[in-house]
C-alpha positions in Angstrom: 83.9 69.2 84.7 82.5 65.7 84.6 79.3 65.1 86.4 79.0 61.7 88.2 75.8 59.8 88.1 74.8 56.2 88.6 71.5 56.8 86.7 72.6 57.9 83.3 72.4 61.4 81.7 69.1 60.7 79.8 67.3 59.8 83.0 68.4 63.0 84.7 68.1 65.4 81.8 64.3 64.9 81.3 63.5 66.2 84.8 63.7 69.9 85.2 62.1 72.6 87.4 60.1 73.8 84.4 58.3 70.5 83.9 57.8 69.6 87.5 54.1 68.8 87.7 53.5 69.4 91.4 53.5 73.2 91.3 50.4 73.7 93.4 51.1 74.0 97.1 54.8 73.2 96.7 56.5 76.6 96.6 58.6 75.8 99.6 60.4 72.7 98.3 60.7 74.2 94.8 62.2 77.5 96.1 64.6 75.6 98.4 65.8 73.3 95.7 66.3 76.1 93.2 68.3 78.2 95.7 70.6 75.3 96.4 71.1 74.5 92.8 71.9 78.1 91.8 74.8 78.1 94.2 73.6 80.9 96.5 74.7 81.2 100.1 72.6 78.4 101.4 74.3 77.1 104.5 70.9 77.0 106.3 69.6 74.7 103.6 72.3 72.1 104.1 71.4 69.4 104.3 68.2 69.8 102.3 65.7 67.0 103.0 62.8 66.5 100.5 60.0 64.5 102.0 56.9 63.0 100.3 55.1 59.7 99.8 56.1 57.5 96.8 55.5 58.9 93.4 55.0 62.6 94.3 58.1 64.1 92.6 61.0 63.7 95.0 63.3 62.1 92.4 62.1 64.7 89.9 63.3 67.6 92.1 66.6 65.8 92.9 67.3 65.5 89.1 66.1 69.1 88.5 68.7 70.3 91.0 71.4 68.4 89.0 70.2 69.9 85.7 70.2 73.4 87.1 73.7 72.9 88.6 75.0 72.1 85.1 73.3 75.1 83.7 74.1 77.7 86.4 77.5 76.4 87.5 79.4 74.9 84.6 82.5 74.3 86.8 80.6 72.5 89.6 80.3 68.8 89.9 77.5 66.6 91.4 77.2 63.0 92.5 73.7 61.6 92.3 72.8 58.1 93.6 70.1 56.3 95.6 70.0 54.0 98.6 70.1 50.8 96.7 72.9 51.8 94.4 74.9 53.3 97.2 74.6 50.1 99.2 75.6 47.9 96.2 78.6 50.1 95.2 79.8 50.2 98.8 79.7 46.4 99.1 81.5 46.0 95.8 84.2 48.5 96.8 84.8 46.7 100.0 85.0 43.3 98.4 87.5 44.6 95.8 89.6 46.6 98.2 88.6 49.9 96.6 86.8 51.6 99.5 89.2 54.5 99.7 88.8 55.1 96.0 85.0 55.0 96.3 85.2 57.5 99.1 87.3 59.9 97.1 84.9 59.5 94.2 81.9 60.5 96.3 83.8 63.4 98.0 85.1 64.9 94.8 81.9 66.7 94.2 80.3 70.0 95.0 76.8 68.4 95.4 75.9 65.1 96.8 72.3 64.1 95.9 70.9 61.0 97.5 67.5 59.5 96.6 65.4 57.2 98.9 67.5 57.3 102.0 64.9 55.1 103.6 66.5 52.1 101.8 69.5 52.1 104.1 67.6 52.5 107.4 68.6 49.8 109.8 71.6 48.7 107.7 74.2 49.7 110.2 77.4 49.3 108.1 75.9 51.4 105.3 74.7 54.0 107.7 78.0 54.2 109.5 79.8 54.7 106.1 77.4 57.4 105.1 78.0 59.2 108.5 81.7 59.0 107.8 81.2 60.6 104.4 79.0 63.3 105.9 81.8 64.4 108.2 83.9 65.0 105.1 81.0 66.6 103.2 80.6 69.0 106.1 84.3 69.8 106.3 84.4 70.5 102.6 81.1 72.4 102.4 79.7 69.9 99.9 76.0 70.7 99.5 73.8 67.6 100.3 70.3 66.8 99.3 68.4 63.7 100.6 64.9 62.4 99.9 62.8 60.4 102.3 59.2 59.0 102.4 58.7 60.4 105.9 60.3 63.2 108.0 63.6 62.0 109.6 62.1 62.0 113.1 59.5 59.4 111.9 61.8 57.3 109.8 61.8 53.8 111.3 65.2 52.2 112.1 67.2 55.2 110.8 70.4 55.8 112.7 69.8 58.4 115.5 72.9 60.4 114.6 71.8 60.4 111.0 68.4 61.6 112.0 69.9 64.4 114.1 72.1 65.6 111.3 69.2 65.6 108.8 67.0 67.5 111.2 69.8 70.2 111.6 69.1 71.2 107.9 66.1 72.3 106.0 63.2 69.8 105.7 60.6 70.5 103.0 57.6 68.4 102.2 55.9 67.9 98.8 52.1 68.1 99.4 50.5 64.7 99.0 47.3 66.4 98.0 48.9 68.0 94.9 46.7 65.9 92.6 43.5 65.9 94.7 41.8 68.3 92.3 40.5 66.6 89.1 41.5 69.5 86.9 45.1 69.3 88.2 45.1 65.6 87.4 43.9 66.4 83.8 46.7 68.9 83.4 49.2 66.3 84.6 47.8 63.6 82.4 48.0 65.9 79.3 51.6 66.8 80.1 52.7 63.1 80.6 50.8 62.0 77.4 52.5 64.7 75.4 55.9 63.7 76.8 55.4 60.1 75.7 53.6 61.1 72.5 50.5 59.3 73.5 47.2 60.3 71.9 44.3 60.3 74.3 40.7 60.9 73.4 38.7 63.3 75.6 36.7 60.4 77.0 39.9 58.5 77.9 41.3 61.6 79.6 38.1 61.9 81.7 38.2 58.2 82.7 41.8 58.4 83.9 41.3 61.7 85.7 38.2 60.4 87.5 40.0 57.2 88.6 41.4 59.1 91.6 45.0 58.4 91.0 47.1 60.8 93.2 50.6 59.7 92.2 52.5 61.2 89.3 54.4 57.9 88.9 51.3 55.9 88.8 49.7 58.2 86.3 52.7 57.9 84.1 52.7 54.1 84.5 49.1 54.0 83.4 49.8 56.0 80.2 52.9 54.0 79.4 50.8 50.8 79.7 48.2 52.2 77.4 50.8 53.0 74.9 52.4 49.5 75.1 49.1 47.7 74.8 48.1 49.8 71.8 51.3 48.6 70.1 51.0 45.0 71.1 47.3 44.2 71.2 45.1 43.7 68.1 42.0 44.6 70.1 41.4 47.8 72.0 42.0 47.3 75.8 39.5 49.3 77.9 41.2 52.2 79.8 39.6 51.0 83.1 41.4 47.6 82.6 44.7 49.5 82.1 44.2 51.4 85.3 43.4 48.2 87.2 46.4 46.4 85.9 48.9 49.2 86.5 47.5 49.9 90.0 48.0 46.3 91.0 51.8 46.6 90.6 54.1 48.2 93.3 55.6 51.6 92.3 59.0 51.1 93.9 
């Protein structure tokens, strides 16, 4: 069956459980995500809520679920989206008189995967529409996974009924101290560098690892910047300057 995504297959396919970097201290979120994706009897995991600060692997796990669904359940179908895209598509559907079609599109799946739910907090029309969809998801036993920066109970401006429903499921947290150990950061840097085919000297690896960057996304951003500058600049740009430049930009 067709799998529905607003992100594109290439974006999703590169994120798997096997290459998830945050293995240390994260057995609970990994196990819960795997069980759900494998199609086991997981009523107690629905909804599954994955919580962590920005850049720690929430989106990676969400995409890993989609990948494993494809592998383990060829006849299953997933919808994967995020707060910003969901809000935009909802608005467009309303303006074009296609809201019913959009609802059918979202409810045609076996899995509904929603990244950065925080984005819609306080946007009452969007929250109300999601609650309407959730009633259908529940009636049809559609497995739902949401990611948040904070636990639902602490999410500012989030609809109380939405909070209550999220808290009725399984909440798992990705450890924000996953990269607190310098050796773990080195392993992650090597993995990311290999993925992007970036050659790093041992000295460069040490500088990046010692910079105290605790976000997978920021580490990847630093390495991508290094790669880009090497291609564009005639002179060698110091690694410390790359770290400073990348760290000055927001991750979201």
